N, C-alpha and C positions, 0 to 999 in steps of 0.2 A: 448363593453366589452373588445375587444382585445387591444384597445388603452389604456384603464385604466390599464390592466394587464401589458403592457409594461412600463407604468409610474411607477407602483409599483415595478416592477423588476429593473428598472433603479435606483430608490431611494434606494432600498435594496442593490444593488451592490455598490452604492456610500457610503452608511453607512458602509458597510463591508470594503471597501478600507480605509475609514477614521479610523475605529477602528484598522485595521491591521497596518496602518501607525503609530498609536499611541502606540500600545502594542506589536506588533510582532517584530521580528528581523529586522534590517535595510534593509537587502537585500531580503525581502520576495517575491518581484516581480520576482526574478530569481529562485524561489523555484523549478521550473520544471527542472532546470539544476543540482540540488543537487543530488549527488550519494546516499546520505543517504535517501533521500525521495524515490527514485526509489527502493532502497534496502528494505525500509519499505513496499512499495506497493507490491513488489515481495514476501516478507515474508508473508504478509497478504494473498496473493493469494495461497501460499503454505499451509498456515494454514487452509484456507478454503477447499483446496483439501484434506488435512489430515482429516478434520472432515467429509467430504463427502465420503471419501474412503470406509467406511464400507457398504455403500449402494450398492457397486459393488462387495461385497464379494461373492455373489452367481452367479455372471455373469462370473467372471474370474476363471480359474482353481486355486486350492490352492497354487501351487508353484509360479505361476505368481503373484497372489495376495500378497504372502509373499515377493516376489522380489520388487514389487511396493512399499510396505510398507517400506522395508529396504532402497530402493533408495530415497524415499521421506524423510524419517528420516535423511539420510545422507546429502541430499541437504539442509534441514532446519538447520542442525548442522553447515555445512560449511558457510551458509549465515550469521549465528549468529556470526561467527568468523572473517568475513571480516572486514578489517580496513576501517573505514569511515573517509575520509580525512576532511570532514566538521565538524566532531565531535571530533575526536581523535587527535587534533593538540597538540603535545607535545612540 
């Protein structure tokens, strides 16, 4: 069972690489180095925290909860304004 699963996994990863070679950007293999990718992941994590924040509304004191909301909103706003060198090449 494990051997068959490894073979299926290897074939799937090979197909994915071929598809990405054909349709993705030419330097997709260096995607882990792109600042825009890391910024998108960070923004996604912040958005998830923003959605989960109301669950802690009754755990935190109201002033601290409001401060966390404002701080998280400001961070999300700043992250959206950051110049991404891989995208904004003028």
